[in-house]
Backbone as CSV, one residue per row, in Angstrom:
resi,resn,N_x,N_y,N_z,CA_x,CA_y,CA_z,C_x,C_y,C_z
1,MET,120.030,108.609,-42.624,120.979,106.989,-42.360,122.005,107.804,-42.822
2,SER,123.246,107.281,-41.690,124.809,107.189,-43.516,125.085,105.909,-42.928
3,GLY,124.745,104.508,-42.033,125.458,103.557,-42.319,125.901,103.025,-40.771
4,LEU,126.173,102.238,-41.209,127.232,101.208,-40.188,128.375,100.898,-40.081
5,VAL,129.131,100.435,-38.925,130.679,100.101,-39.156,130.922,98.854,-38.907
6,ALA,132.121,98.264,-39.616,132.392,97.108,-38.736,133.500,96.933,-37.769
7,SER,134.010,98.011,-36.796,134.695,98.135,-35.696,133.912,98.050,-34.397
8,ALA,134.211,98.197,-33.093,134.087,97.949,-31.997,132.877,99.310,-32.012
9,THR,132.004,98.801,-31.190,131.534,100.290,-30.336,131.579,100.475,-28.708
10,GLY,132.405,101.851,-28.338,132.146,102.070,-27.031,130.673,102.056,-26.744
11,PHE,130.305,101.482,-25.480,129.694,101.998,-24.758,130.162,102.663,-23.574
12,SER,128.511,103.556,-23.253,129.434,103.970,-21.745,129.402,103.018,-20.779
13,LYS,130.101,103.097,-19.363,129.870,102.703,-18.643,128.825,101.744,-17.673
14,THR,127.349,102.359,-18.113,126.500,101.451,-17.915,126.554,100.270,-18.453
15,ALA,126.586,100.294,-19.438,126.364,99.862,-20.945,127.301,98.592,-20.900
16,GLN,128.327,98.884,-20.443,129.707,97.867,-20.479,129.532,97.223,-19.118
17,ALA,128.902,97.972,-18.595,128.710,96.736,-16.747,127.739,95.808,-16.865
18,GLU,126.726,95.612,-17.882,125.461,94.988,-18.503,125.958,94.002,-18.744
19,GLY,126.917,94.123,-19.249,127.242,93.083,-19.685,126.753,92.971,-20.997
20,ASN,127.129,93.458,-22.309,125.796,93.817,-23.478,126.850,93.554,-24.500
21,GLU,128.493,93.322,-24.181,129.141,92.999,-25.608,129.188,92.158,-26.355
22,SER,128.840,91.928,-27.525,128.333,91.397,-28.778,129.383,91.381,-29.589
23,ALA,130.243,90.559,-30.435,130.976,91.150,-31.613,130.189,90.775,-33.039
24,GLU,130.135,91.170,-33.838,130.121,90.681,-35.105,127.595,91.097,-35.553
25,MET,127.199,91.262,-34.371,125.927,91.108,-34.635,124.862,91.858,-35.083
26,PRO,123.856,92.411,-36.291,123.131,93.534,-36.143,122.782,93.744,-35.349
27,PRO,122.178,94.851,-35.613,121.395,95.862,-34.328,119.853,95.573,-34.240
28,THR,119.904,94.360,-34.218,117.936,93.948,-33.971,117.418,94.184,-32.740
29,GLU,118.370,94.620,-31.569,117.284,94.662,-30.918,117.158,96.605,-30.953
30,LEU,118.024,97.098,-31.924,117.566,98.317,-31.790,116.574,98.521,-32.663
31,ILE,116.280,97.816,-33.612,115.134,97.594,-34.677,113.910,97.303,-33.960
32,ARG,114.146,96.492,-32.972,112.930,95.552,-32.803,112.291,96.522,-31.190
33,ALA,113.219,97.313,-30.807,112.892,98.276,-30.014,112.549,99.522,-30.357
34,LEU,112.834,99.715,-31.878,111.815,100.992,-32.439,109.887,100.451,-32.642
35,ARG,110.172,99.032,-33.303,109.206,99.057,-33.798,108.640,98.251,-32.988
36,SER,108.829,97.429,-31.693,108.288,98.036,-29.981,107.400,99.397,-29.974
37,ILE,108.108,100.385,-29.842,107.533,101.490,-29.567,106.297,102.516,-30.643
38,GLY,106.560,101.504,-31.460,105.800,101.682,-32.644,104.639,103.521,-33.364
39,LYS,105.979,103.902,-33.030,105.532,105.604,-33.876,105.994,105.656,-34.751
40,PRO,105.065,106.371,-36.141,105.336,106.271,-37.361,107.195,106.681,-37.298
41,VAL,107.403,107.510,-36.665,108.906,108.023,-37.010,109.655,107.272,-36.508
42,CYS,109.231,106.109,-35.412,110.619,105.364,-35.134,110.140,103.773,-35.820
43,LEU,109.382,103.766,-36.511,108.950,102.327,-37.314,109.196,103.169,-38.969
44,ASP,109.455,104.359,-39.265,110.704,104.697,-40.287,111.573,104.311,-39.987
45,ALA,112.449,104.537,-38.897,113.923,104.791,-38.430,114.474,102.911,-38.432
46,ALA,113.241,102.062,-37.739,113.795,100.371,-37.820,114.040,100.397,-39.462
47,ASP,112.483,100.525,-39.819,113.371,99.996,-41.951,114.697,100.676,-42.122
48,LYS,114.833,101.533,-42.040,115.862,102.045,-42.535,117.134,101.364,-42.279
49,LEU,117.047,101.383,-41.054,118.408,100.280,-40.237,117.733,98.994,-40.324
50,ALA,117.038,99.041,-40.802,117.269,97.329,-41.416,117.303,97.078,-42.544
51,ALA,117.247,97.839,-43.541,117.280,98.221,-44.758,119.233,97.913,-44.943
52,SER,119.512,99.177,-43.770,121.151,99.254,-44.601,121.978,98.349,-43.775
53,THR,121.780,97.104,-42.179,122.165,96.239,-41.762,123.565,95.593,-42.421
54,GLY,124.872,95.870,-42.955,125.836,95.476,-42.925,126.242,95.840,-43.981
55,THR,125.451,97.311,-44.821,126.028,97.916,-45.849,126.755,98.799,-45.484
56,LEU,126.470,99.827,-44.380,127.217,101.610,-44.341,127.816,101.088,-43.463
57,ALA,128.791,102.330,-42.954,129.704,102.810,-42.206,129.039,102.996,-40.358
58,GLU,128.330,103.885,-40.754,127.836,104.254,-39.659,126.613,104.821,-39.422
59,PHE,125.412,105.020,-38.986,124.178,105.789,-38.981,123.778,107.058,-37.986
60,ASP,122.864,107.341,-38.479,122.156,108.259,-37.248,120.879,108.067,-37.281
61,LEU,120.515,108.441,-35.963,119.787,107.496,-35.415,118.652,108.963,-34.783
62,HIS,117.914,109.401,-35.953,116.932,110.609,-35.698,115.855,110.597,-35.503
63,LEU,114.611,111.029,-34.664,114.057,110.487,-33.765,113.011,111.861,-33.266
64,ARG,112.906,113.303,-33.932,112.542,114.246,-33.793,111.379,114.590,-33.951
65,ARG,110.292,114.745,-33.012,108.900,115.216,-32.603,108.092,113.863,-33.275
66,ALA,108.579,112.691,-32.140,108.318,111.392,-32.456,106.949,110.849,-31.735
67,GLY,107.140,112.216,-30.553,105.771,112.171,-29.537,106.531,110.699,-28.101
68,LEU,107.835,110.884,-28.080,108.380,109.918,-27.367,107.824,110.846,-25.875
69,ASN,107.986,109.371,-24.963,107.891,109.082,-23.561,109.006,108.924,-22.922
70,VAL,109.012,108.731,-21.488,110.056,108.027,-20.574,110.111,106.907,-21.027
71,ALA,108.927,105.958,-20.898,108.612,104.345,-21.020,109.667,104.361,-22.466
72,ASP,108.706,104.779,-23.750,109.811,104.706,-25.019,110.935,105.175,-24.925
73,ALA,111.395,106.275,-23.963,113.084,106.145,-24.022,113.710,104.881,-23.321
74,ARG,112.862,104.593,-22.359,113.566,103.363,-21.693,113.855,102.147,-22.802
75,VAL,112.679,102.093,-23.440,112.589,100.771,-24.436,114.114,101.117,-24.972
76,LEU,113.545,102.422,-26.117,115.039,102.534,-26.832,116.573,102.186,-25.881
77,ALA,116.383,103.092,-25.356,118.148,102.724,-24.511,117.908,101.025,-24.057
78,ASN,117.474,100.338,-23.795,116.993,99.112,-23.448,118.101,98.350,-25.342
79,GLY,117.053,98.603,-26.090,117.517,98.459,-27.390,118.690,98.370,-27.934
80,MET,119.706,99.979,-27.502,120.588,100.405,-27.840,121.779,99.545,-27.545
81,MET,120.884,99.374,-25.961,122.770,98.632,-24.944,121.994,97.447,-25.237
82,HIS,121.535,96.422,-26.233,121.649,95.472,-26.214,121.799,95.298,-27.744
83,ALA,122.144,95.838,-28.278,121.916,96.213,-29.713,123.106,95.602,-30.556
84,ASP,124.629,96.142,-29.763,125.495,95.831,-29.887,126.939,96.392,-29.756
85,ALA,127.262,96.610,-28.289,128.739,96.787,-27.881,129.375,96.321,-28.717
86,GLY,129.923,95.852,-29.306,131.206,95.466,-30.116,130.812,95.013,-31.445
87,ASN,129.928,95.679,-31.894,129.792,95.101,-33.133,129.540,95.808,-34.086
88,ALA,128.822,95.506,-35.319,129.015,96.404,-36.429,128.694,97.875,-36.595
89,LEU,127.600,97.939,-35.513,127.003,99.423,-35.070,127.498,100.397,-34.561
90,PHE,127.465,101.470,-35.600,128.119,102.706,-34.921,127.455,104.203,-34.971
91,LEU,126.583,104.411,-34.032,125.806,105.692,-34.146,126.256,106.541,-34.044
92,SER,126.338,107.658,-35.202,127.011,109.172,-35.321,126.139,110.032,-34.539
93,SER,124.948,110.041,-35.019,124.156,110.921,-34.069,123.280,110.660,-33.769
94,PHE,122.428,111.026,-32.944,121.096,110.911,-32.308,120.696,111.953,-31.739
95,SER,119.458,112.127,-32.436,118.481,113.590,-32.172,117.372,112.671,-31.718
96,ALA,116.775,113.214,-30.460,115.335,113.198,-30.455,114.587,114.416,-29.280
97,SER,114.799,115.288,-30.268,114.851,117.184,-30.050,113.184,117.096,-30.362
98,TYR,112.891,117.548,-29.535,111.315,117.694,-29.738,110.242,116.871,-29.005
99,ASN,110.468,115.944,-28.617,110.035,115.475,-27.792,109.930,115.814,-26.312
100,LEU,108.313,116.646,-26.187,108.318,116.996,-25.134,108.724,115.813,-23.588
101,ASP,107.724,115.161,-23.738,107.682,114.364,-22.752,108.640,113.084,-22.237
102,LEU,109.643,113.554,-22.584,110.860,112.721,-22.479,111.054,113.261,-21.008
103,GLY,111.210,113.971,-21.026,111.912,114.592,-19.509,113.356,114.148,-18.823
104,ASP,113.211,114.188,-17.136,114.576,113.938,-16.670,114.473,112.328,-16.799
105,GLY,113.774,112.219,-16.960,113.615,110.294,-16.659,114.252,109.530,-18.148
106,GLY,114.075,109.954,-19.248,114.162,109.425,-21.076,115.331,110.025,-20.974
107,ALA,116.006,111.650,-20.525,116.826,111.796,-20.858,117.839,111.037,-20.123
108,THR,117.516,110.823,-18.897,118.757,109.669,-17.583,118.900,108.041,-18.992
109,ALA,117.687,107.809,-19.306,117.787,106.467,-19.481,118.671,106.652,-20.957
110,LEU,118.474,107.872,-22.111,119.040,107.405,-22.651,120.972,107.634,-22.189
111,ALA,120.939,108.637,-21.901,122.496,109.127,-21.930,122.774,107.588,-21.196
112,GLU,122.579,107.071,-20.399,123.150,105.760,-20.178,123.249,104.473,-21.352
113,ALA,122.967,104.780,-22.139,122.954,103.840,-23.410,123.688,104.471,-24.364
114,PHE,124.041,105.149,-24.425,125.087,106.621,-25.630,126.142,105.473,-25.640
115,PRO,126.570,104.907,-26.901,128.030,104.696,-27.321,128.785,106.285,-26.587
116,GLU,130.010,105.809,-26.315,131.211,106.705,-26.399,131.442,107.627,-27.538
117,THR,131.302,106.744,-28.337,131.677,107.614,-29.857,131.121,108.181,-30.175
118,MET,129.976,108.447,-29.827,128.789,109.239,-30.842,129.307,110.325,-30.773
119,MET,129.024,111.132,-31.544,129.743,112.509,-32.385,128.949,113.887,-32.197
120,GLU,127.477,113.329,-32.047,126.527,114.212,-32.652,125.461,114.025,-31.174
121,LEU,124.849,114.946,-30.894,123.936,114.066,-29.327,122.997,115.653,-29.752
122,GLY,121.175,115.798,-29.979,120.304,116.941,-30.079,119.423,116.672,-29.224
123,LEU,119.344,117.286,-28.254,118.125,116.700,-27.711,117.277,118.553,-26.455
124,VAL,116.788,118.516,-28.249,116.335,120.139,-27.470,114.731,120.101,-27.836
125,GLY,114.834,121.213,-26.351,112.936,120.916,-26.313,112.480,119.846,-25.741
126,CYS,112.629,118.876,-24.998,112.357,117.892,-24.245,112.087,117.658,-22.856
127,SER,112.005,119.188,-22.419,111.176,119.075,-20.985,112.931,118.420,-20.258
128,ILE,113.473,118.788,-20.432,114.712,118.307,-19.696,115.174,118.572,-18.181
129,GLY,115.183,118.443,-17.399,115.776,119.648,-15.886,117.690,119.332,-15.528
130,ASP,117.573,119.354,-14.846,119.048,119.563,-14.415,119.689,117.752,-13.916
131,ALA,118.488,116.560,-13.243,118.540,115.601,-13.367,119.150,115.358,-14.397
132,GLY,118.263,114.608,-15.499,118.767,114.481,-17.240,119.691,115.138,-17.818
133,ALA,120.157,116.336,-17.571,120.778,117.783,-17.593,122.016,116.774,-17.388
134,HIS,122.165,116.097,-15.716,123.310,115.649,-15.276,123.737,114.294,-15.845
135,ALA,123.245,113.450,-15.992,123.194,112.413,-16.829,123.671,112.736,-18.148
136,ILE,123.243,113.450,-19.027,123.857,114.145,-20.384,125.166,114.331,-20.379
137,LEU,125.727,115.023,-19.153,126.840,115.571,-18.650,127.794,114.695,-18.710
138,GLU,127.009,113.584,-17.563,128.416,112.721,-17.446,128.730,111.368,-18.448
139,TRP,127.303,111.007,-19.599,128.070,110.394,-21.019,128.607,111.610,-21.381
140,ALA,128.600,112.684,-21.784,129.646,113.953,-22.521,130.790,113.396,-22.556
141,ARG,131.282,113.276,-20.845,132.447,113.952,-20.553,133.446,112.030,-20.815
142,THR,132.485,111.354,-20.948,133.440,110.299,-21.548,133.059,109.570,-22.787
143,ALA,133.141,111.155,-23.657,132.468,110.920,-25.347,133.472,111.429,-25.796
144,PRO,134.407,110.945,-26.568,135.969,111.732,-26.913,135.747,112.565,-28.274
145,ASN,134.377,111.325,-29.081,134.096,112.196,-30.126,133.694,113.330,-30.661
146,LEU,133.043,113.230,-29.202,131.919,114.574,-28.790,131.979,115.491,-29.876
147,ARG,131.412,116.015,-31.061,131.859,117.157,-31.410,130.837,118.674,-31.703
148,MET,129.248,117.972,-31.309,128.451,119.080,-31.140,126.979,117.818,-30.156
149,ILE,126.523,119.127,-29.524,125.655,119.249,-28.188,125.197,119.487,-28.241
150,CYS,123.677,119.873,-28.972,122.648,120.543,-28.502,121.505,120.119,-27.423
151,VAL,121.642,121.329,-26.118,120.220,120.812,-25.749,119.602,122.223,-24.793
152,GLU,119.326,123.324,-26.021,118.110,124.502,-25.919,116.926,123.793,-25.655
153,GLY,116.236,124.896,-24.808,114.934,125.032,-24.529,114.877,123.379,-23.965
154,ASN,115.451,123.607,-22.891,114.855,122.704,-22.066,114.641,123.754,-20.786
155,LYS,114.589,122.911,-19.595,115.006,123.190,-17.972,115.716,123.280,-17.472
156,ILE,116.562,123.708,-17.970,118.262,123.370,-17.297,118.478,124.564,-16.981
157,SER,118.876,124.484,-15.054,119.348,125.926,-14.534,120.861,126.324,-15.492
158,ALA,121.056,127.490,-14.752,122.423,128.441,-15.228,123.588,127.692,-15.062
159,GLY,123.067,127.266,-13.932,124.371,126.701,-13.140,125.020,125.013,-13.934
160,VAL,124.075,124.505,-14.397,123.789,123.365,-15.332,125.072,124.037,-16.632
161,LYS,123.814,124.867,-16.825,123.960,125.167,-18.767,125.417,125.544,-18.897
162,SER,126.164,125.739,-17.569,127.570,126.398,-17.826,128.671,125.086,-17.787
163,GLN,127.949,124.233,-16.903,128.817,122.757,-16.764,128.231,122.594,-18.247
164,PHE,127.734,122.716,-19.494,127.809,121.870,-20.548,128.459,123.344,-21.319
165,GLN,128.344,124.694,-21.225,129.191,125.086,-22.031,131.382,124.536,-21.670
166,ASN,131.198,123.979,-20.215,132.616,123.627,-19.832,133.058,122.205,-20.842
167,LEU,132.208,122.009,-21.303,132.347,120.426,-21.828,133.725,121.139,-23.098
168,ALA,133.250,122.523,-23.590,134.763,122.822,-24.692,135.366,123.144,-24.603
169,SER,135.560,123.464,-23.301,136.725,123.467,-22.338,138.507,122.248,-22.503
170,GLY,139.028,122.452,-22.424,140.412,121.911,-22.125,140.473,121.144,-23.425
171,GLY,140.387,121.686,-24.389,141.287,121.082,-26.096,140.434,120.880,-27.095
172,ARG,139.061,120.403,-26.283,138.059,119.682,-26.831,137.036,120.525,-27.859
173,ASN,136.987,120.168,-29.046,136.590,120.981,-30.238,134.962,120.379,-30.375
174,ILE,134.482,121.234,-28.935,132.774,121.083,-29.153,132.219,121.887,-29.355
175,LEU,131.030,122.262,-30.014,130.075,122.612,-30.658,128.882,122.479,-29.676
176,VAL,128.432,123.598,-28.282,127.583,123.230,-27.286,126.205,124.672,-27.146
177,VAL,125.451,123.869,-27.942,124.179,125.109,-27.600,122.887,124.803,-26.685
178,VAL,123.665,125.066,-25.308,122.570,124.788,-24.883,121.825,126.244,-24.397
């Protein structure tokens, strides 16, 4: 974890449409969501985030091998959307790699909640197919600060993989591993 920022966080169009932008509030909803999932990796992340609230400029949320499933992803996505659009939260890097039960439903729920300001995404080996990959691509196209996206080891077709590789075109400096 590296911290939280005092500037506004841009959220995906879906999150913005929900009207979840409130100013200068701690990410209590994200902390609550992580705790409600109740898995050890999530509980550790919640504790670290709670301890750093208001003291750090940005943070990384890495939930690798946490045993997350689609229902957990929906809880997490809801917590992310309600945590803070426009407050002190700046999610720099997110990884839920090696959560085999995320699949398309989990990837879609998370992609709809990712902030547009996020710079790194890792969803390696999460049983994501083309439907979930399309949701991730939709978010990635609206994320101007995205510098790295790793989605290898999923069930993504060659055609959709090429769409990921195209993210690095048009002058965008993005490392894509698919």
